[in-house]
matplotlib code that plots the C-alpha trace (Angstrom):
import matplotlib.pyplot as plt

x = [0.0, 1.1, 2.0, 3.5, 6.6, 9.2, 12.3, 15.4, 16.2, 15.9, 14.5, 11.1, 8.4, 8.2, 5.4, 6.5, 5.2, 4.9, 3.1, -0.5, -0.8, -2.6, -4.8, -3.4, -5.3, -7.7, -6.7, -8.7, -7.7, -9.0, -9.3, -8.4, -10.7, -9.0, -6.0, -5.2, -2.0, -0.8, 1.9, 2.8, 4.1, 6.4, 7.6, 8.5, 10.3, 12.2, 13.7, 17.5, 18.8, 20.1, 17.2, 14.7, 12.1, 10.6, 11.8, 12.1, 10.6, 7.4, 4.1, 2.6, -1.0, -2.4, -5.8, -7.6, -11.1, -12.0, -14.1, -13.4, -11.9, -11.2, -11.1, -8.2, -8.9, -11.0, -11.6, -15.1, -17.0, -17.0, -18.1, -16.7, -17.9, -18.5, -17.4, -15.3, -12.8, -9.5, -9.0, -5.3, -3.8, -3.6, -3.0, -2.6, -6.3, -5.9, -4.6, -7.1, -7.0, -7.6, -10.4, -12.1, -11.5, -8.7, -6.1, -4.5, -3.3, -2.3, 0.0, 1.8, 2.0, 5.5, 7.0, 5.3, 6.4, 2.8, 2.6, -0.2, -0.6, 1.5, 3.5, 5.4, 3.0, 2.2, -0.3, -3.3, -1.5, -1.7, -4.3, -4.7, -3.8, -3.9, -5.9, -4.8, -8.2, -11.9, -12.0, -9.9, -12.6, -15.6, -18.5, -19.2, -22.3, -23.1, -20.8, -18.4, -15.0, -13.2, -14.8, -14.8, -11.2, -9.6, -12.1, -10.0, -7.3, -8.2, -11.5, -10.9, -7.9, -9.6, -12.8, -10.9, -9.3, -12.5, -14.4, -11.8, -12.7, -16.4, -17.0, -15.3, -16.8, -20.0, -22.2, -20.5, -16.9, -14.5, -12.4, -9.4, -8.3, -4.6, -4.0, -7.0, -5.6, -6.4, -7.2, -8.1, -10.8, -12.5, -12.1, -14.0, -17.0, -16.9, -16.9, -19.9, -21.7, -20.9, -20.9, -22.4, -19.0, -17.5, -14.9, -11.9, -9.6, -5.9, -3.8, -1.1, -2.8, -6.1, -6.9, -6.8, -8.8, -11.4, -11.8, -12.1, -14.9, -16.6, -16.7, -18.1, -15.6, -17.1, -13.8, -10.7, -7.5, -4.0, -1.6, 1.1, 2.7, -0.6, -2.8, -3.1, -3.9, -6.6, -8.1, -8.3, -10.0, -12.5, -13.2, -13.6, -10.1, -10.8, -9.1, -10.1, -11.5, -10.0, -7.1, -6.4, -3.1, -2.9, 0.6, 2.5, 5.5, 7.1, 5.3, 1.9, 2.5, 3.4, 0.2, -1.8, -0.3, -0.9, -4.5, -5.6, -8.1, -8.1, -9.0, -8.6, -7.3, -4.5, -4.3, -1.2, -2.1, 0.4, 3.8, 5.8, 8.2, 7.6, 7.7, 5.3, 6.6, 4.4, 4.6, 3.0, 2.4, 3.7, 0.2, -3.1, -4.3, -5.6, -4.6, -4.3, -1.9, -2.2, -0.9, -3.5, -2.9, -5.4, -8.7, -10.5, -12.4, -15.7, -14.9, -14.2, -17.7, -19.0, -17.2, -18.7, -22.2, -21.6, -20.7, -23.9, -25.8, -24.1, -22.3, -18.8, -17.6, -13.8, -12.5, -10.4, -8.0, -7.8, -4.7, -4.2, -1.6, 0.9, 0.5, 1.2, 4.7, 3.2, 0.6, 3.4, 5.3, 2.2, 1.5, 5.1, 5.0, 1.7, -0.2, -3.0, -6.1, -7.9, -6.8, -5.1, -6.5, -4.9, -7.2, -5.2, -7.8, -9.2]
y = [0.0, 3.6, 5.6, 9.1, 8.7, 10.8, 8.7, 10.8, 13.5, 16.9, 15.5, 16.0, 13.4, 10.7, 8.6, 5.0, 1.4, -0.5, -3.8, -3.5, -3.9, -6.6, -6.1, -7.9, -8.9, -6.1, -3.9, -2.4, -2.2, 1.0, 1.8, 5.5, 7.9, 11.1, 12.3, 15.9, 17.8, 19.7, 22.1, 19.7, 17.3, 20.1, 20.7, 17.0, 17.1, 20.2, 18.5, 17.9, 14.3, 14.8, 13.9, 13.0, 11.2, 8.8, 5.8, 6.3, 5.8, 7.3, 7.2, 10.6, 11.7, 12.3, 13.3, 10.2, 9.2, 5.9, 2.8, -0.3, -2.9, -5.8, -6.6, -8.2, -11.2, -10.0, -6.6, -5.3, -2.1, -1.5, -3.5, -3.8, -1.0, 1.4, 5.1, 6.4, 9.2, 8.4, 9.9, 10.8, 11.4, 7.7, 7.0, 4.0, 3.7, 3.0, 6.0, 8.4, 10.9, 8.1, 6.7, 10.1, 10.1, 12.6, 10.5, 13.8, 14.2, 10.5, 10.2, 7.2, 7.5, 9.0, 6.3, 3.5, 4.9, 5.3, 7.8, 9.2, 7.8, 9.9, 11.2, 8.1, 5.3, 4.7, 7.4, 7.9, 9.1, 5.6, 3.5, 1.5, 2.1, 0.2, 1.6, 0.1, 0.1, 0.6, 3.4, 5.5, 5.5, 7.8, 7.1, 9.9, 8.4, 10.1, 13.0, 13.8, 12.2, 15.0, 17.7, 15.7, 14.4, 17.8, 17.9, 15.3, 17.9, 21.2, 20.9, 19.1, 21.2, 24.7, 23.1, 22.0, 25.4, 27.3, 24.9, 25.7, 29.3, 29.2, 30.9, 34.0, 33.9, 35.7, 38.1, 41.5, 39.9, 39.7, 36.8, 37.2, 34.4, 34.8, 32.8, 32.0, 28.9, 25.2, 25.5, 29.2, 29.3, 26.4, 28.2, 31.2, 28.9, 27.1, 30.6, 31.6, 28.3, 28.0, 31.6, 35.1, 36.9, 39.3, 37.4, 39.4, 37.5, 38.3, 37.1, 38.4, 38.3, 39.6, 36.2, 34.6, 37.5, 37.1, 33.5, 34.5, 37.0, 34.2, 31.8, 34.3, 36.7, 40.0, 41.9, 40.9, 42.7, 42.7, 41.0, 43.5, 45.8, 47.8, 44.9, 45.1, 48.8, 48.0, 45.3, 47.7, 50.3, 47.7, 46.7, 50.2, 50.1, 47.0, 44.3, 40.8, 38.5, 35.4, 35.4, 32.1, 32.2, 29.5, 30.6, 30.8, 32.9, 35.8, 38.5, 37.0, 36.3, 39.9, 40.9, 38.4, 39.9, 43.5, 42.7, 40.8, 42.4, 42.1, 38.6, 37.1, 33.8, 33.7, 30.3, 29.3, 26.6, 27.2, 25.7, 28.6, 28.5, 31.8, 32.7, 34.9, 36.5, 36.0, 37.7, 40.3, 43.5, 41.9, 41.0, 42.5, 41.4, 37.8, 36.9, 33.1, 31.7, 28.0, 25.7, 22.9, 19.9, 18.4, 17.2, 14.4, 11.5, 12.9, 16.3, 14.7, 13.2, 16.6, 18.2, 15.5, 16.4, 20.0, 18.9, 16.9, 20.1, 22.1, 24.3, 23.8, 23.5, 23.0, 24.8, 22.1, 21.8, 18.1, 16.3, 12.8, 10.8, 11.3, 15.0, 14.9, 16.4, 19.3, 19.8, 20.0, 22.5, 24.8, 24.6, 25.4, 28.4, 29.6, 29.0, 26.7, 28.6, 26.3, 22.7, 20.5, 16.9, 13.9, 11.3, 8.0, 5.9, 8.7]
z = [0.0, -0.3, 2.7, 3.3, 5.5, 7.2, 6.5, 7.0, 9.4, 7.6, 4.4, 2.9, 3.4, 0.8, -0.7, -0.4, -0.9, 2.4, 3.5, 4.3, 8.2, 9.9, 13.0, 16.0, 19.2, 20.3, 17.3, 14.5, 10.8, 9.3, 5.6, 5.7, 3.9, 4.8, 6.6, 7.8, 7.2, 10.3, 11.3, 14.0, 11.3, 10.1, 13.6, 13.9, 10.6, 11.8, 15.0, 14.8, 14.9, 18.4, 20.7, 18.0, 19.9, 17.3, 15.3, 11.5, 9.1, 10.6, 8.7, 9.2, 9.9, 13.3, 12.0, 10.5, 9.4, 7.7, 7.7, 9.8, 7.4, 9.9, 13.6, 15.4, 17.8, 20.7, 19.4, 20.2, 20.2, 16.4, 13.4, 9.9, 7.8, 10.5, 9.6, 12.4, 13.5, 15.2, 18.6, 18.5, 22.0, 23.0, 26.7, 28.9, 29.5, 33.2, 35.0, 36.7, 33.8, 31.1, 33.2, 32.8, 29.0, 29.3, 27.5, 26.3, 29.9, 30.5, 33.4, 32.2, 28.3, 28.3, 30.6, 28.7, 25.3, 24.1, 21.2, 19.0, 15.5, 13.2, 16.1, 17.0, 15.9, 12.3, 11.2, 8.9, 5.9, 4.3, 2.6, 5.8, 9.5, 12.8, 15.7, 19.0, 20.7, 19.8, 22.5, 20.2, 17.5, 17.4, 15.1, 12.5, 10.9, 7.6, 8.0, 5.0, 6.0, 4.2, 6.2, 9.3, 9.5, 10.8, 13.6, 15.3, 16.0, 14.3, 15.8, 19.1, 20.1, 20.0, 21.4, 24.4, 24.8, 24.5, 26.8, 29.6, 29.3, 29.1, 32.5, 31.0, 27.6, 28.6, 26.5, 26.2, 26.4, 23.5, 22.4, 20.3, 17.9, 16.7, 13.5, 11.4, 9.6, 10.2, 13.9, 14.2, 11.5, 13.3, 16.7, 15.4, 14.4, 17.8, 19.6, 17.6, 18.2, 21.9, 23.1, 22.5, 22.7, 20.2, 18.1, 16.9, 14.4, 13.7, 10.8, 8.5, 5.1, 3.7, 2.3, 5.8, 7.2, 4.5, 5.6, 9.2, 8.2, 6.1, 9.1, 11.6, 13.0, 13.9, 13.4, 11.4, 12.3, 10.6, 13.0, 13.4, 15.9, 16.1, 16.6, 20.4, 20.2, 17.6, 19.9, 22.9, 20.6, 19.5, 23.1, 24.6, 26.2, 28.3, 26.2, 25.5, 28.1, 26.2, 23.9, 21.9, 20.2, 17.5, 16.4, 19.7, 18.3, 20.2, 18.3, 18.7, 22.4, 22.8, 21.2, 23.4, 26.5, 25.5, 24.3, 27.4, 30.0, 33.7, 34.9, 31.5, 29.9, 27.5, 25.9, 24.0, 21.5, 18.7, 18.8, 17.5, 20.3, 21.8, 25.5, 27.4, 30.6, 33.7, 36.9, 39.2, 37.2, 34.0, 32.8, 33.9, 37.3, 37.6, 34.1, 33.6, 31.0, 29.9, 27.2, 26.9, 24.8, 22.3, 24.0, 25.7, 24.1, 25.4, 23.8, 20.4, 20.5, 21.3, 18.4, 16.1, 17.4, 16.6, 13.0, 12.9, 13.9, 11.1, 13.6, 12.2, 8.6, 8.0, 4.9, 3.2, 0.2, -0.9, -2.3, -3.5, -1.5, -4.4, -3.8, 0.0, -0.3, -2.2, 0.6, 3.1, 1.0, 0.6, 4.4, 5.3, 2.9, 4.4, 1.3, 2.7, 3.6, 6.0, 6.3, 3.8, 3.6, 1.9, 0.3, 0.7, -1.2, -3.4]

ax = plt.figure().add_subplot(projection="3d")
ax.plot(x, y, z, "-o")
ax.set_aspect("equal")
plt.show()
């Protein structure tokens, strides 16, 4: 079968032929309908050889949707032919956090060497993939797999971040979304569906700001050195109650800190490597800064329900599996507007 793999440190991903996997005891073989392309993949492929955490070659793709093709011995909970989404942050399944479905915060995964698909384990960017346990599959019913696949990360991650701040996302408040790409443009829709706040979107090109407006942003502001002042102007001087930074670089974090109001939440989602100083008097009083990770199994089911209700619609660009390297090139160059999706069997 064809797969997209990262094979050599510092090299571009390659489309290769590898054996079709076979489901072992308790495992599920999934015929992949769609796989998402993410900046996290680029971050992995940018790490130096020293300290690289995964074995190569690595089949990419931590966003996956498909149909159940076969069940390993003893596997239960799904049936052949079921349309399902893959929950990515796999955990041990037995610690207190996993017992609550919060496998994104598994206490034992690192020690046990448990990795997400595409981020250590073979991922979804292949014609078939292995899922370790049925609990990591969420039914999608009749949803379009191409539109649904990115909800497993680009939907789940902002949903988790927003849900943590719901007590502050009250009518009359403002929420800022920095970066309106794959995750950010979904975050705008989630804020509109889940709250009555004023949504202010920031990005660096008019094309991306146009997408932000199209999916529901009340205001779209160029992300530059004047952005924080513009946000304060739009909020009558008070600033934003919640700032969601989907870039996480030094310039955007400076904007986040300068745009936040008293008793606000600044949530760093992007992996741009920036740092935000925290201390008494550095940020407005009672400002909380967090860096959450992915989301829980229950939250993925909730995101899928929002999709069934028509509350979220991912803007996608589709590519064949042979075009996957091109998709990564375009993503790295900032040319993808929304989310790039690979069709391994399309």
